[in-house]
Every structure is written in C-alpha cells, then in structure tokens.
N, C-alpha and C positions, 0 to 999 in steps of 0.2 A: 504493500500500499504504500509505503514511504517512496519508493522509486517511482510510482505512478504519479505521485503528487508532485514530486520533484521534476519528472518529465513535463508534467502539465503546467508548472510555474515557468520552467525553462522555456517552453514554447510560449507562454502567454507574455511572458516578458518582451519576447523579440517580436511578437505581431507579424510573423511570417505567415504568408500564404502563397506557399509555392507549388502546388499541385494543381493539375488541370481540372480535378473534380470540384476545387472550390474557386475555379474561375472560368465559369462558363461565361463565354464572350457575347457582347452585345445583349446583355440583359440587366436588369435591376438586382439589387441585392437579396430581395424576398424572392424573385423569380429563380435566382441561383440556389438559395436555400430549399426551395421546393423542389428542386431537381435533385439535389445532392443528400438532403437530410434522408436518414434511415426511415423507412416507413413511408405510408401515404399521407401527406399533410398538405392542405392548401395553404396558400399564401396568407390567407385570412387568419388561420389557426396558428401558423407561426408568427405572425405579426402581433397578435393578441398576447401570446405569451412573452414576446420580447418586449413589447411596450410595458407590461406589467414588471418584468424584472428590471428594465432600464429604469422605470419610475422608482423602483425601490433603491436604485442606484444613484439617483439624482442625475440620470444621463438623459439628455435630449434626443429623441429619435431622429435619425438622419440617414440618409443613404450611406454615408462613410460609416457612422456606428454600426448600421445592419450589416455592413461588409467586415468590420472588424469582429463583431460578435459572432457572425456566422463562421468565420474563419477559424476563430478560436474553438467553437462548438463542434466543428467538423474535426479539427485535429484532436479534440478531447475524445471523441468516438472512435477516432483511429487508434489512438493511444490506448484506451480503455475497454472498448467494446461497448460502451454504453450510449445509447442513441440520444440525439441531441435535444428530442423533446423531453425526455426524462431528465436530462441535466437541468433544463429549463423550468420543470415542475419542482424538482428540489431546490433550486435557487429561490423560486418564489415561497417554498415553504419555510426557508431559512429568514423570510422577511428582509433580507438586505442587510443582516448584521455582518457579513463578509462580503466586501466588495469584489466586482467584477475586474479582473479575470480570475483572482484567486478563488473566487466561489464557485466557478466552473470547475477548476481542477479539483476542488474538494469533494464537491458533489460527485463528479464522475469517479474519483477514487473510492469514495464511501459506497456508491451503488455497486461498483464493480467488486468491492471487497464482500458486500453482502451477497452477491451471486444473483442479484435481482436484475442487473443491466443486460 
C-alpha cells in the first residue's frame, strides 16, 4: 500500500499526461474522460462527480482542471487497478479533508488494498 501511495504521489506531483489513452485528440476533457474512464459513464455523470469533488477542494471547474484531474485519475487506475469513478466517490466521502491530488492517491491505494477496486 505504501508503494502504491508513493507511486501515486510521485505521479500526482509531476502532473504528467504522457499516454495516448489520456490524450484523445480534438476533443474536450470530459469527452476524453468518457472515452478512457473504465466502465460506461456519460460526460454528465463524470462532470457531476468532478464538480462535487472540485467544490470540496475549492477548485473552480475549467477545461484545464478537468484535463489535469482526468489525467491523474487515469494514472491512478493504471497504477492501482481502481476505476476512476470509484476514486471520485471515495474523494466525495472524504469530504475534502485531504486535497487533490493526494486524496486521489490515498483513495486509490485504500480501495486497492481493500480488494474492492
């Protein structure tokens, strides 16, 4: 679990988005997330969770923030196997006590360790 958290924080602090999966060309951030998030989720569903979590983190939703958050969530899924929407729901349950991106890494690690992801 410590390794997963460490990997997550290392990624989160660098804000890298280097893979083609998280870089669907010529589309908005929500459209990209709809295409690459695990499971079948609409842009509306993704946006609703993102806006809730961003509000808890005092972050104003914008295309740039959606892109940043989507990239981190996709990397957390790749690193831990926990899907992006489960991470967002965990972050909502946390009520913003730990701020993004650390909260995404912690939630992904906790869910992965519990075997629920």
